[in-house]
N, CA, C and O of each residue as an XYZ file, in Angstrom:
856
protein
N      28.186     12.652     13.003
C      27.633     13.973     13.338
C      26.329     14.176     12.590
O      26.236     13.856     11.405
N      25.327     14.703     13.265
C      24.015     14.894     12.657
C      24.046     16.084     11.721
O      24.602     17.129     12.059
N      23.441     15.929     10.523
C      23.331     17.029      9.572
C      21.863     17.296      9.299
O      21.008     16.439      9.525
N      21.578     18.512      8.804
C      20.188     18.916      8.593
C      19.486     18.064      7.541
O      18.258     17.973      7.544
N      20.243     17.438      6.641
C      19.619     16.646      5.603
C      19.291     15.230      6.022
O      18.640     14.505      5.269
N      19.729     14.807      7.219
C      19.499     13.437      7.676
C      18.096     13.286      8.245
O      17.505     14.232      8.766
N      17.585     12.069      8.130
C      16.295     11.743      8.744
C      16.470     10.521      9.628
O      17.197      9.590      9.282
N      15.814     10.531     10.748
C      15.850      9.402     11.665
C      14.645      8.513     11.355
O      13.523      8.811     11.766
N      14.882      7.430     10.636
C      13.791      6.565     10.201
C      13.324      5.629     11.308
O      12.150      5.261     11.350
N      14.229      5.240     12.204
C      13.884      4.308     13.268
C      14.367      4.850     14.603
O      15.299      5.651     14.670
N      13.714      4.397     15.658
C      14.052      4.856     17.005
C      15.459      4.420     17.391
O      15.970      3.410     16.907
N      16.070      5.196     18.266
C      17.390      4.836     18.782
C      17.290      3.823     19.915
O      18.243      3.092     20.181
N      16.146      3.779     20.578
C      15.968      2.813     21.659
C      15.719      1.426     21.064
O      14.884      1.288     20.171
N      16.427      0.394     21.541
C      16.376     -0.933     20.895
C      14.983     -1.534     20.794
O      14.597     -2.039     19.739
N      14.222     -1.483     21.892
C      12.909     -2.107     21.874
C      11.979     -1.483     20.855
O      11.323     -2.189     20.089
N      11.920     -0.166     20.845
C      11.031      0.508     19.901
C      11.522      0.360     18.471
O      10.718      0.222     17.550
N      12.840      0.386     18.276
C      13.382      0.206     16.925
C      13.028     -1.173     16.385
O      12.659     -1.309     15.219
N      13.141     -2.202     17.234
C      12.787     -3.553     16.802
C      11.313     -3.635     16.437
O      10.948     -4.249     15.435
N      10.465     -3.014     17.255
C       9.032     -3.027     16.969
C       8.726     -2.320     15.647
O       7.880     -2.775     14.877
N       9.410     -1.215     15.390
C       9.168     -0.489     14.138
C       9.626     -1.294     12.927
O       8.937     -1.329     11.907
N      10.776     -1.935     13.031
C      11.262     -2.750     11.915
C      10.304     -3.903     11.643
O       9.983     -4.192     10.490
N       9.849     -4.561     12.713
C       8.890     -5.657     12.541
C       7.591     -5.163     11.916
O       7.019     -5.834     11.057
N       7.121     -3.988     12.347
C       5.884     -3.437     11.789
C       6.049     -3.127     10.303
O       5.139     -3.378      9.512
N       7.209     -2.583      9.920
C       7.443     -2.303      8.506
C       7.506     -3.591      7.688
O       6.969     -3.660      6.583
N       8.169     -4.615      8.245
C       8.245     -5.898      7.538
C       6.862     -6.535      7.400
O       6.528     -7.097      6.356
N       6.067     -6.441      8.463
C       4.705     -6.976      8.396
C       3.880     -6.239      7.350
O       3.063     -6.846      6.659
N       4.093     -4.936      7.234
C       3.372     -4.176      6.217
C       3.747     -4.663      4.817
O       2.882     -4.835      3.959
N       5.051     -4.883      4.596
C       5.506     -5.375      3.289
C       4.891     -6.743      2.993
O       4.404     -6.989      1.889
N       4.919     -7.638      4.005
C       4.337     -8.968      3.815
C       2.841     -8.857      3.530
O       2.317     -9.553      2.660
N       2.160     -7.984      4.262
C       0.724     -7.769      4.055
C       0.447     -7.299      2.621
O      -0.464     -7.800      1.962
N       1.239     -6.339      2.148
C       1.035     -5.815      0.797
C       1.276     -6.893     -0.252
O       0.510     -7.026     -1.206
N       2.356     -7.667     -0.067
C       2.650     -8.731     -1.029
C       1.561     -9.805     -1.018
O       1.177    -10.321     -2.067
N       1.070    -10.134      0.175
C       0.045    -11.173      0.283
C      -1.233    -10.751     -0.436
O      -1.835    -11.555     -1.147
N      -1.651     -9.504     -0.258
C      -2.882     -9.057     -0.910
C      -2.673     -8.817     -2.395
O      -3.611     -8.965     -3.179
N      -1.458     -8.449     -2.799
C      -1.186     -8.363     -4.233
C      -1.304     -9.741     -4.877
O      -1.841     -9.881     -5.976
N      -0.795    -10.756     -4.180
C      -0.924    -12.132     -4.674
C      -2.393    -12.559     -4.705
O      -2.840    -13.180     -5.669
N      -3.143    -12.226     -3.648
C      -4.562    -12.581     -3.609
C      -5.325    -11.921     -4.756
O      -6.181    -12.548     -5.380
N      -5.013    -10.660     -5.031
C      -5.658     -9.982     -6.148
C      -5.335    -10.639     -7.479
O      -6.190    -10.739     -8.359
N      -4.081    -11.088     -7.620
C      -3.684    -11.778     -8.845
C      -4.429    -13.103     -9.004
O      -4.840    -13.469    -10.105
N      -4.599    -13.820     -7.876
C      -5.326    -15.096     -7.920
C      -6.777    -14.872     -8.330
O      -7.306    -15.603     -9.167
N      -7.421    -13.865     -7.747
C      -8.812    -13.562     -8.087
C      -8.917    -13.156     -9.560
O      -9.844    -13.569    -10.258
N      -7.975    -12.355    -10.023
C      -7.970    -11.933    -11.422
C      -7.871    -13.134    -12.354
O      -8.639    -13.246    -13.310
N      -6.925    -14.033    -12.078
C      -6.738    -15.197    -12.942
C      -7.942    -16.135    -12.888
O      -8.359    -16.680    -13.910
N      -8.500    -16.318    -11.686
C      -9.659    -17.201    -11.552
C     -10.864    -16.646    -12.311
O     -11.607    -17.399    -12.940
N     -11.054    -15.321    -12.248
C     -12.180    -14.718    -12.964
C     -11.986    -14.813    -14.475
O     -12.951    -14.979    -15.222
N     -10.735    -14.709    -14.919
C     -10.465    -14.803    -16.351
C     -10.868    -16.158    -16.930
O     -11.182    -16.262    -18.115
N     -10.858    -17.189    -16.096
C     -11.242    -18.509    -16.587
C     -12.703    -18.526    -17.054
O     -13.090    -19.364    -17.869
N     -13.510    -17.592    -16.529
C     -14.907    -17.508    -16.969
C     -15.010    -17.070    -18.429
O     -16.060    -17.225    -19.052
N     -13.920    -16.523    -18.974
C     -13.944    -16.097    -20.372
C     -13.714    -17.263    -21.329
O     -13.815    -17.090    -22.544
N     -13.403    -18.458    -20.796
C     -13.144    -19.616    -21.658
C     -14.280    -19.935    -22.615
O     -14.038    -20.080    -23.813
N     -15.526    -20.051    -22.122
C     -16.636    -20.332    -23.044
C     -16.795    -19.269    -24.127
O     -17.111    -19.590    -25.272
N     -16.579    -18.019    -23.770
C     -16.686    -16.950    -24.765
C     -15.638    -17.083    -25.857
O     -15.920    -16.882    -27.039
N     -14.412    -17.428    -25.438
C     -13.353    -17.618    -26.436
C     -13.679    -18.808    -27.342
O     -13.494    -18.737    -28.557
N     -14.165    -19.900    -26.745
C     -14.527    -21.067    -27.549
C     -15.649    -20.739    -28.515
O     -15.626    -21.171    -29.668
N     -16.635    -19.973    -28.049
C     -17.732    -19.571    -28.924
C     -17.211    -18.726    -30.078
O     -17.635    -18.902    -31.220
N     -16.289    -17.806    -29.784
C     -15.727    -16.953    -30.831
C     -14.976    -17.774    -31.871
O     -15.143    -17.581    -33.076
N     -14.144    -18.697    -31.381
C     -13.368    -19.519    -32.311
C     -14.279    -20.398    -33.170
O     -14.084    -20.506    -34.381
N     -15.283    -21.029    -32.532
C     -16.186    -21.921    -33.280
C     -17.004    -21.137    -34.299
O     -17.147    -21.566    -35.444
N     -17.542    -19.988    -33.887
C     -18.371    -19.202    -34.792
C     -17.542    -18.633    -35.934
O     -18.012    -18.567    -37.070
N     -16.314    -18.221    -35.642
C     -15.446    -17.715    -36.708
C     -15.130    -18.803    -37.716
O     -15.151    -18.572    -38.925
N     -14.834    -19.998    -37.206
C     -14.575    -21.119    -38.108
C     -15.793    -21.481    -38.940
O     -15.676    -21.764    -40.132
N     -16.962    -21.471    -38.313
C     -18.192    -21.780    -39.042
C     -18.462    -20.737    -40.116
O     -18.867    -21.076    -41.228
N     -18.240    -19.475    -39.787
C     -18.461    -18.411    -40.769
C     -17.553    -18.591    -41.979
O     -17.986    -18.453    -43.123
N     -16.273    -18.904    -41.704
C     -15.347    -19.106    -42.823
C     -15.754    -20.307    -43.675
O     -15.638    -20.271    -44.900
N     -16.238    -21.384    -43.019
C     -16.648    -22.582    -43.760
C     -17.870    -22.296    -44.625
O     -17.952    -22.761    -45.761
N     -18.826    -21.527    -44.084
C     -20.003    -21.185    -44.863
C     -19.647    -20.321    -46.068
O     -20.210    -20.490    -47.150
N     -18.720    -19.405    -45.877
C     -18.300    -18.567    -47.000
C     -17.606    -19.393    -48.072
O     -17.828    -19.195    -49.267
N     -16.755    -20.330    -47.629
C     -16.072    -21.184    -48.605
C     -17.079    -22.038    -49.378
O     -16.985    -22.176    -50.598
N     -18.052    -22.613    -48.644
C     -19.050    -23.455    -49.304
C     -19.891    -22.637    -50.273
O     -20.171    -23.080    -51.386
N     -20.288    -21.458    -49.854
C     -21.067    -20.602    -50.728
C     -20.288    -20.193    -51.961
O     -20.842    -20.123    -53.058
N     -19.004    -19.923    -51.784
C     -18.179    -19.565    -52.923
C     -18.033    -20.699    -53.908
O     -17.996    -20.481    -55.119
N     -17.950    -21.917    -53.387
C     -17.844    -23.080    -54.271
C     -19.124    -23.282    -55.072
O     -19.076    -23.533    -56.276
N     -20.277    -23.172    -54.397
C     -21.553    -23.380    -55.076
C     -21.891    -22.230    -56.014
O     -22.704    -22.385    -56.925
N     -21.277    -21.096    -55.796
C     -21.554    -19.942    -56.655
C     -21.150    -20.202    -58.109
O     -21.647    -19.556    -59.031
N     -20.244    -21.159    -58.290
C     -19.773    -21.474    -59.639
C     -20.722    -22.394    -60.393
O     -20.552    -22.617    -61.592
N     -21.743    -22.942    -59.680
C     -22.697    -23.833    -60.355
C     -23.567    -23.002    -61.306
O     -24.155    -22.004    -60.889
N     -23.652    -23.401    -62.566
C     -24.443    -22.612    -63.533
C     -25.907    -22.515    -63.124
O     -26.450    -23.431    -62.506
N     -26.527    -21.427    -63.465
C     -27.955    -21.146    -63.323
C     -28.385    -20.987    -61.855
O     -28.958    -19.960    -61.491
N     -28.115    -21.995    -61.009
C     -28.642    -21.973    -59.635
C     -27.600    -21.519    -58.614
O     -27.883    -21.498    -57.416
N     -26.393    -21.153    -59.073
C     -25.306    -20.833    -58.133
C     -25.666    -19.726    -57.168
O     -25.423    -19.847    -55.968
N     -26.254    -18.624    -57.685
C     -26.576    -17.490    -56.799
C     -27.630    -17.856    -55.771
O     -27.545    -17.452    -54.611
N     -28.640    -18.633    -56.207
C     -29.714    -19.002    -55.276
C     -29.218    -19.956    -54.203
O     -29.621    -19.865    -53.043
N     -28.338    -20.875    -54.599
C     -27.818    -21.825    -53.608
C     -26.891    -21.145    -52.628
O     -26.825    -21.564    -51.473
N     -26.178    -20.121    -53.033
C     -25.191    -19.457    -52.146
C     -25.855    -18.616    -51.055
O     -25.280    -18.425    -49.983
N     -27.040    -18.123    -51.319
C     -27.687    -17.202    -50.379
C     -27.817    -17.765    -48.961
O     -27.477    -17.067    -48.005
N     -28.302    -19.011    -48.788
C     -28.405    -19.535    -47.407
C     -27.049    -19.642    -46.699
O     -26.949    -19.456    -45.487
N     -26.007    -19.946    -47.486
C     -24.680    -20.047    -46.871
C     -24.169    -18.669    -46.414
O     -23.522    -18.544    -45.375
N     -24.473    -17.659    -47.205
C     -24.084    -16.305    -46.798
C     -24.832    -15.876    -45.538
O     -24.261    -15.244    -44.649
N     -26.119    -16.228    -45.472
C     -26.893    -15.886    -44.278
C     -26.366    -16.638    -43.047
O     -26.291    -16.078    -41.953
N     -26.007    -17.897    -43.240
C     -25.442    -18.659    -42.127
C     -24.103    -18.080    -41.693
O     -23.791    -18.037    -40.504
N     -23.324    -17.639    -42.658
C     -22.036    -17.015    -42.311
C     -22.249    -15.734    -41.511
O     -21.513    -15.458    -40.564
N     -23.261    -14.951    -41.896
C     -23.562    -13.727    -41.149
C     -23.995    -14.024    -39.726
O     -23.598    -13.334    -38.787
N     -24.822    -15.066    -39.573
C     -25.251    -15.449    -38.227
C     -24.069    -15.907    -37.381
O     -23.991    -15.601    -36.191
N     -23.148    -16.644    -38.002
C     -21.951    -17.090    -37.281
C     -21.080    -15.901    -36.877
O     -20.493    -15.902    -35.794
N     -20.993    -14.895    -37.736
C     -20.226    -13.686    -37.389
C     -20.839    -12.981    -36.183
O     -20.128    -12.466    -35.320
N     -22.177    -12.966    -36.138
C     -22.829    -12.331    -34.979
C     -22.570    -13.115    -33.695
O     -22.405    -12.528    -32.626
N     -22.535    -14.430    -33.805
C     -22.189    -15.246    -32.636
C     -20.756    -14.988    -32.199
O     -20.463    -14.897    -31.006
N     -19.864    -14.872    -33.183
C     -18.463    -14.589    -32.844
C     -18.328    -13.236    -32.145
O     -17.558    -13.095    -31.195
N     -19.080    -12.249    -32.619
C     -19.045    -10.930    -31.994
C     -19.578    -10.989    -30.565
O     -19.032    -10.346    -29.668
N     -20.642    -11.758    -30.356
C     -21.184    -11.923    -29.002
C     -20.155    -12.588    -28.088
O     -20.019    -12.222    -26.921
N     -19.436    -13.565    -28.633
C     -18.386    -14.211    -27.843
C     -17.285    -13.242    -27.470
O     -16.797    -13.257    -26.339
N     -16.887    -12.395    -28.417
C     -15.852    -11.397    -28.123
C     -16.330    -10.401    -27.075
O     -15.559    -10.000    -26.203
N     -17.587    -10.000    -27.154
C     -18.135     -9.081    -26.146
C     -18.120     -9.729    -24.761
O     -17.820     -9.077    -23.761
N     -18.448    -11.023    -24.719
C     -18.434    -11.726    -23.441
C     -17.024    -11.785    -22.865
O     -16.832    -11.580    -21.666
N     -16.039    -12.065    -23.713
C     -14.648    -12.117    -23.257
C     -14.209    -10.753    -22.736
O     -13.546    -10.662    -21.703
N     -14.583     -9.686    -23.458
C     -14.210     -8.331    -23.025
C     -14.825     -8.001    -21.667
O     -14.161     -7.421    -20.808
N     -16.095     -8.370    -21.471
C     -16.763     -8.095    -20.199
C     -16.110     -8.862    -19.058
O     -15.931     -8.317    -17.968
N     -15.752    -10.122    -19.298
C     -15.111    -10.921    -18.253
C     -13.729    -10.364    -17.928
O     -13.346    -10.307    -16.760
N     -12.975     -9.952    -18.948
C     -11.654     -9.378    -18.706
C     -11.751     -8.094    -17.891
O     -10.930     -7.853    -17.007
N     -12.749     -7.277    -18.186
C     -12.944     -6.044    -17.402
C     -13.325     -6.376    -15.956
O     -12.827     -5.761    -15.013
N     -14.209     -7.352    -15.802
C     -14.603     -7.770    -14.455
C     -13.413     -8.328    -13.680
O     -13.249     -8.030    -12.497
N     -12.590     -9.130    -14.337
C     -11.414     -9.707    -13.680
C     -10.455     -8.613    -13.223
O      -9.890     -8.688    -12.132
N     -10.277     -7.601    -14.063
C      -9.378     -6.501    -13.702
C      -9.869     -5.771    -12.461
O      -9.101     -5.551    -11.524
N     -11.141     -5.395    -12.448
C     -11.657     -4.612    -11.323
C     -11.784     -5.443    -10.052
O     -11.557     -4.929     -8.957
N     -12.143     -6.718    -10.179
C     -12.191     -7.571     -8.995
C     -10.811     -7.751     -8.392
O     -10.641     -7.660     -7.176
N      -9.818     -8.008     -9.246
C      -8.446     -8.164     -8.752
C      -7.949     -6.916     -8.056
O      -7.323     -6.990     -6.999
N      -8.234     -5.748     -8.664
C      -7.810     -4.486     -8.052
C      -8.510     -4.247     -6.723
O      -7.888     -3.802     -5.759
N      -9.809     -4.542     -6.673
C     -10.561     -4.304     -5.437
C     -10.069     -5.203     -4.314
O      -9.862     -4.750     -3.189
N      -9.882     -6.484     -4.629
C      -9.417     -7.427     -3.599
C      -8.050     -7.025     -3.070
O      -7.796     -7.134     -1.871
N      -7.165     -6.560     -3.949
C      -5.805     -6.216     -3.525
C      -5.723     -4.814     -2.931
O      -5.087     -4.611     -1.896
N      -6.364     -3.849     -3.583
C      -6.134     -2.449     -3.227
C      -6.782     -2.047     -1.912
O      -6.191     -1.277     -1.155
N      -7.976     -2.544     -1.619
C      -8.690     -2.076     -0.420
C      -7.918     -2.409      0.867
O      -7.658     -1.499      1.654
N      -7.539     -3.683      1.116
C      -6.773     -3.948      2.343
C      -5.384     -3.314      2.329
O      -4.867     -2.927      3.376
N      -4.776     -3.207      1.134
C      -3.462     -2.557      1.060
C      -3.575     -1.085      1.424
O      -2.747     -0.555      2.164
N      -4.598     -0.431      0.904
C      -4.793      0.998      1.193
C      -5.106      1.228      2.665
O      -4.580      2.160      3.274
N      -5.959      0.384      3.242
C      -6.298      0.535      4.662
C      -5.067      0.386      5.542
O      -4.878      1.152      6.486
N      -4.219     -0.612      5.229
C      -2.999     -0.815      6.018
C      -2.073      0.388      5.907
O      -1.496      0.825      6.902
N      -1.930      0.921      4.703
C      -1.061      2.086      4.519
C      -1.614      3.319      5.223
O      -0.852      4.117      5.768
N      -2.941      3.478      5.215
C      -3.549      4.628      5.883
C      -3.344      4.578      7.393
O      -3.277      5.620      8.045
N      -3.243      3.373      7.953
C      -3.011      3.235      9.385
C      -1.525      3.369      9.718
O      -1.155      4.063     10.665
N      -0.685      2.705      8.937
C       0.737      2.590      9.296
C       1.570      3.790      8.851
O       2.372      4.305      9.630
N       1.393      4.235      7.629
C       2.279      5.263      7.072
C       2.186      6.593      7.820
O       3.232      7.160      8.137
N       0.989      7.128      8.124
C       0.963      8.395      8.865
C       1.668      8.317     10.218
O       2.313      9.280     10.632
N       1.552      7.181     10.911
C       2.237      7.030     12.200
C       3.742      7.067     12.001
O       4.457      7.702     12.776
N       4.224      6.392     10.972
C       5.663      6.381     10.718
C       6.162      7.774     10.333
O       7.244      8.193     10.746
N       5.359      8.485      9.535
C       5.754      9.831      9.119
C       5.817     10.762     10.326
O       6.743     11.563     10.453
N       4.812     10.652     11.221
C       4.833     11.489     12.426
C       6.063     11.184     13.271
O       6.707     12.096     13.790
N       6.390      9.884     13.409
C       7.563      9.540     14.196
C       8.826     10.131     13.573
O       9.642     10.727     14.276
N       8.992      9.972     12.267
C      10.199     10.462     11.594
C      10.335     11.966     11.780
O      11.430     12.464     12.038
N       9.236     12.685     11.650
C       9.291     14.144     11.813
C       9.682     14.536     13.237
O      10.540     15.395     13.443
N       9.038     13.890     14.222
C       9.329     14.235     15.622
C      10.745     13.830     16.014
O      11.474     14.608     16.628
N      11.125     12.613     15.656
C      12.443     12.121     16.051
C      13.554     12.888     15.353
O      14.583     13.181     15.962
N      13.358     13.214     14.083
C      14.375     13.968     13.357
C      14.557     15.353     13.957
O      15.683     15.816     14.132
N      13.445     16.013     14.272
C      13.534     17.345     14.884
C      14.214     17.263     16.245
O      15.070     18.089     16.564
N      13.834     16.265     17.050
C      14.458     16.125     18.368
C      15.942     15.824     18.280
O      16.728     16.354     19.065
N      16.342     14.969     17.323
C      17.752     14.620     17.176
C      18.586     15.835     16.789
O      19.741     15.946     17.200
N      18.025     16.732     16.018
C      18.764     17.945     15.642
C      19.074     18.787     16.880
O      20.165     19.346     16.997
N      18.106     18.877     17.810
C      18.360     19.653     19.020
C      19.450     19.008     19.857
O      20.351     19.692     20.344
N      19.373     17.699     20.026
C      20.358     17.013     20.872
C      21.747     17.101     20.259
O      22.715     17.428     20.947
N      21.846     16.813     18.982
C      23.157     16.788     18.347
C      23.732     18.171     18.126
O      24.935     18.316     17.907
N      22.886     19.191     18.181
C      23.387     20.548     18.023
C      23.988     21.082     19.311
O      24.481     22.210     19.330
N      23.962     20.313     20.381
C      24.554     20.733     21.634
C      23.629     21.553     22.503
O      24.064     22.156     23.485
N      22.333     21.580     22.144
C      21.381     22.301     22.992
C      21.260     21.577     24.327
O      21.481     20.368     24.411
N      20.912     22.313     25.354
C      20.715     21.631     26.642
C      19.384     20.888     26.632
O      18.618     20.976     25.673
N      19.126     20.171     27.686
C      17.967     19.295     27.741
C      16.745     19.961     28.359
O      15.730     19.305     28.593
N      16.835     21.251     28.623
C      15.710     21.933     29.256
C      14.453     21.887     28.398
O      13.347     21.743     28.918
N      14.620     22.009     27.092
C      13.461     22.000     26.209
C      12.708     20.676     26.328
O      11.480     20.666     26.417
N      13.442     19.556     26.329
C      12.789     18.254     26.433
C      12.168     18.059     27.818
O      11.110     17.444     27.950
N      12.832     18.587     28.845
C      12.258     18.508     30.182
C      10.950     19.293     30.253
O       9.983     18.842     30.866
N      10.923     20.470     29.623
C       9.721     21.292     29.615
C       8.594     20.576     28.858
O       7.441     20.598     29.289
N       8.929     19.951     27.743
C       7.915     19.213     26.980
C       7.399     18.021     27.788
O       6.222     17.672     27.707
N       8.282     17.404     28.561
C       7.834     16.293     29.401
C       6.821     16.771     30.433
O       5.833     16.088     30.698
N       7.063     17.941     31.017
C       6.120     18.495     31.992
C       4.754     18.738     31.344
O       3.722     18.630     32.007
N       4.750     19.068     30.046
C       3.499     19.365     29.360
C       2.805     18.117     28.828
O       1.578     18.082     28.730
N       3.587     17.086     28.483
C       3.019     15.945     27.755
C       2.892     14.665     28.576
O       1.995     13.862     28.320
N       3.762     14.462     29.548
C       3.771     13.185     30.259
C       2.623     13.116     31.276
O       2.249     14.136     31.854
N       2.067     11.924     31.495
C       0.993     11.766     32.486
C       1.473     12.136     33.895
O       2.664     12.060     34.199
N       0.538     12.531     34.729
C       0.883     12.988     36.072
C       1.535     11.883     36.887
O       2.472     12.149     37.640
N       1.055     10.633     36.752
C       1.628      9.570     37.567
C       3.062      9.256     37.148
O       3.858      8.777     37.955
N       3.389      9.526     35.882
C       4.772      9.333     35.430
C       5.654     10.431     35.990
O       6.763     10.165     36.453
N       5.166     11.672     35.952
C       5.943     12.785     36.503
C       6.159     12.617     38.003
O       7.203     13.007     38.526
N       5.180     12.040     38.697
C       5.302     11.857     40.141
C       6.431     10.904     40.494
O       7.010     11.008     41.575
N       6.751      9.983     39.605
C       7.854      9.062     39.866
C       9.214      9.746     39.747
O      10.213      9.262     40.280
N       9.240     10.878     39.041
C      10.499     11.621     38.881
C      10.770     12.501     40.095
O      11.891     12.554     40.600
N       9.718     13.198     40.559
C       9.897     14.116     41.689
C       8.531     14.475     42.249
O       7.524     14.453     41.542
N       8.518     14.806     43.535
C       7.275     15.278     44.139
C       6.887     16.647     43.588
O       5.710     17.007     43.590
N       7.863     17.403     43.120
C       7.607     18.729     42.553
C       8.458     18.889     41.297
O       9.434     19.639     41.309
N       8.100     18.185     40.194
C       8.952     18.230     39.005
C       9.032     19.622     38.391
O      10.099     20.037     37.939
N       7.912     20.350     38.369
C       7.940     21.693     37.780
C       8.839     22.616     38.594
O       9.630     23.374     38.033
N       8.713     22.548     39.928
C       9.575     23.387     40.764
C      11.036     23.015     40.612
O      11.894     23.895     40.536
N      11.331     21.732     40.567
C      12.716     21.301     40.395
C      13.271     21.776     39.064
O      14.437     22.158     38.971
N      12.422     21.751     38.018
C      12.890     22.240     36.716
C      13.175     23.733     36.779
O      14.187     24.194     36.250
N      12.275     24.509     37.433
C      12.487     25.953     37.538
C      13.734     26.264     38.343
O      14.434     27.236     38.060
N      14.016     25.439     39.350
C      15.211     25.675     40.169
C      16.483     25.192     39.479
O      17.589     25.424     39.967
N      16.319     24.519     38.342
C      17.487     24.066     37.594
C      18.158     22.853     38.206
O      19.368     22.678     38.057
N      17.396     22.005     38.896
C      17.976     20.794     39.470
C      18.316     19.826     38.332
O      17.433     19.308     37.648
N      19.590     19.603     38.155
C      20.073     18.876     36.991
C      19.553     17.439     36.931
O      19.188     16.950     35.862
N      19.522     16.771     38.079
C      19.087     15.383     38.086
C      17.643     15.233     37.627
O      17.324     14.378     36.801
N      16.768     16.086     38.181
C      15.358     16.021     37.799
C      15.183     16.434     36.341
O      14.429     15.805     35.599
N      15.879     17.486     35.935
C      15.777     17.943     34.547
C      16.195     16.849     33.576
O      15.546     16.641     32.551
N      17.269     16.158     33.895
C      17.741     15.087     33.009
C      16.732     13.942     32.943
O      16.501     13.374     31.876
N      16.138     13.610     34.076
C      15.164     12.513     34.076
C      13.909     12.901     33.301
O      13.334     12.078     32.590
N      13.484     14.164     33.443
C      12.345     14.629     32.648
C      12.671     14.604     31.158
O      11.862     14.172     30.337
N      13.868     15.075     30.825
C      14.275     15.080     29.421
C      14.335     13.673     28.857
O      13.973     13.437     27.704
N      14.797     12.739     29.684
C      14.883     11.355     29.219
C      13.500     10.790     28.909
O      13.329     10.044     27.945
N      12.511     11.150     29.733
C      11.149     10.699     29.459
C      10.683     11.164     28.087
O      10.124     10.384     27.316
N      10.917     12.446     27.785
C      10.454     12.989     26.519
C      11.252     12.431     25.342
O      10.698     12.159     24.277
N      12.550     12.266     25.547
C      13.377     11.694     24.478
C      12.925     10.287     24.134
O      12.833      9.929     22.960
N      12.643      9.491     25.148
C      12.189      8.119     24.892
C      10.843      8.100     24.177
O      10.578      7.213     23.366
N       9.998      9.074     24.478
C       8.676      9.100     23.848
C       8.767      9.363     22.354
O       7.860      9.000     21.605
N       9.856      9.991     21.912
C      10.047     10.224     20.472
C      11.089      9.289     19.889
O      11.520      9.464     18.749
N      11.502      8.282     20.678
C      12.410      7.273     20.154
C      13.881      7.629     20.201
O      14.678      7.036     19.474
N      14.260      8.577     21.033
C      15.660      8.996     21.122
C      16.268      8.532     22.439
O      15.573      8.365     23.441
N      17.576      8.328     22.414
C      18.297      7.960     23.631
C      18.864      9.189     24.302
O      19.155     10.200     23.661
N      19.013      9.078     25.605
C      19.668     10.148     26.357
C      21.140     10.207     25.944
O      21.803      9.171     25.906
N      21.664     11.395     25.632
C      23.087     11.484     25.299
C      23.949     10.915     26.406
O      23.661     11.111     27.587
N      25.013     10.207     26.029
C      25.901      9.628     27.038
C      26.548     10.690     27.894
O      26.794     10.480     29.081
N      26.828     11.851     27.281
C      27.342     12.989     28.032
C      26.415     14.178     27.755
O      26.624     14.906     26.785
N      25.405     14.379     28.589
C      24.434     15.441     28.350
C      25.110     16.773     28.096
O      26.068     17.109     28.793
N      24.639     17.556     27.110
C      25.217     18.863     26.827
C      25.173     19.763     28.061
O      24.273     19.664     28.894
N      26.137     20.614     28.149
C      26.211     21.518     29.291
C      25.064     22.504     29.269
O      24.615     22.933     28.207
N      24.598     22.856     30.447
C      23.487     23.804     30.574
C      23.963     25.185     30.159
O      25.056     25.615     30.528
N      23.137     25.874     29.391
C      23.488     27.220     28.965
C      23.444     28.198     30.125
O      22.662     28.038     31.062
N      24.272     29.187     30.052
C      24.259     30.220     31.078
C      23.042     31.103     30.907
O      22.847     32.041     31.680
């Protein structure tokens, strides 16, 4: 039994339901594929940070070696301070190289992050903008229609909507005068009109159509 809290996520008609399920699965595959592509781009861009890391490690090691050498020579009597000065200057230069290497690594990491996000997010967002609103519209229309059918309402409302929404050549296949037949309460024509509208929102004709209201 239909309750007000239920939502109709997929059509009741087999063909349309299958198409919707396939479309949802394709969307999931599309999202996963572009998430993977973004990850690949991110990792590939990060490899550009290798030289920066090597420069940082080498310069840091050189700076430490210069400091150690300067500290050792500092103990030499009389000339220790003068001999240490060039080593301290070399250590400072190595520290600046290490800092430049770290800046390069930071810039590459930032670039990798934004490139990965752009590659993944743009096609994912476009797909969602196309697919999700259509699915939401279907769920809203089908859920509202199912409430009317399951509540025991007659099919006149759907027949009336069919007269307003269905193309003229489709209505002509139902009756030469579908509007007049609906006004006269011809059950066969009314049911066929209602079926057209129900199918358009993904619903099946009730096996035992509700009785017409007095």
